[in-house]
N, C-alpha and C positions, 0 to 999 in steps of 0.2 A: 631803310634803320641799320642794316649793316652797313652801311660806308655812315655811320656815327656810332656805332659799336670798336670802328676799327679808326678814327681818328681819336676819339677814348684811346682806346689801345695804347697807341702810339704814343701820345703826349703821357699816359704814366711810364710809359720806354723808357719818354725822354727824363721825365721823373724822376727816373732812378740812376739818367745821367749823368742828372746833374747830382744826385747824393754820395754820387759811387769812386764818379767820372773826376778831380780835380783840367782845372782846364776848362768844364763846360759851365757855366752858369747863365743862372737865370735871374738877374736882379729888380724883378717887381719891390714894392713898397709890402704891399700886403698880400692875404695867404688870398683872394680871390685875383688882386689878377696877374698873380701870378699862377696860376688855374688855368683863367683866362689868358695866358702869355704860351701858357705849354701847345692849350690848347689851337693856337693861331700858330704857331711854330711845327703842331701834328699839319695841320692844313698844308702847308706852304711845305714840309717834310714828304704827305702823300705826293703833292701835284707836282714835284721836283722828283720825284720817283718814278710817278709816273709818265712823265711827260720823254725824263732823259735819259734810263737806265736801259728801255730797249733798245732805244739808239746807238750806245754806249758797250752792248753785249752782242750787240751787230756788230760795226764796226772793230770790236777788240777780240770777239770769238777767236781768233787765233794764239790771246793771251792767257783765256778763260783756262782753252784747253791744252796748251803749255807748261801754266803751273798752277796745273790740278785744278784750278777753281775759286786759285789762293788770289787770284790777281782784285775776286771781287769784293776783298773786304780791303783793300786800297779802290778800289770805285767807287763801293760805302762810303770811306773816309771821308771820297772828295768830294760823295755828295750831301752830304751832312757838311764840311767844309761851307758848301754849295749855297743851303739852308742859313747856317747862319748868317751870310753875307747881306744875302737876300731878308731874311728878319730884321737886319741892322737898317736894307734900306727900307726899311717897311716901319722902324723906329719900335722895333719890338727891342727892348731888354734880356737878348739872346746870344747870347754870343759860345764860341768855340776857338779856343786858344790854338789853334795849334793841328798842326796835324795827327800827333802821337794821339792827345786827347781823342780827336775825331775819330782815328782809328779804333780807339778803346773803344769810347764810346759809340761808334757803330752796329761794334762783338755784340756790345750791350740791350743795345734799343731793340737788334736784330733779337734778340736771346728773350728778350722779358718778351717783347710785340708775339713771338713763336710760343713763349707760354701762356701769354692770355690769349692768343687764338686754339689751343688746345687744352684753354677751360671752355673759353665761353665758345667755342665749334660752334658750326656754318647756323 
């Protein structure tokens, strides 16, 4: 049950990013399709984060220490861009247009996910 709530929270965060960040779009025809796409992209984003983020943290440990953790923002932007690419391969109408859209989108997704996690709790 916790995983489903987390996926829905990330889907809500991705929706917020599509509304507030220019360059992140979901081009689904109806609201129902848009919700389905956001849930599917949230699932892809979760899998990408679960698989790649620990590997990147281990390999890039020096960059994290050197930049006092700011390198994490670049990594999160890259993971969001990768999620956009995977979504395109899966024919999901989700697109992130460039690094800066991914950068601000990753910050917003992280913030909204964190806030929803605080509200929903364990």
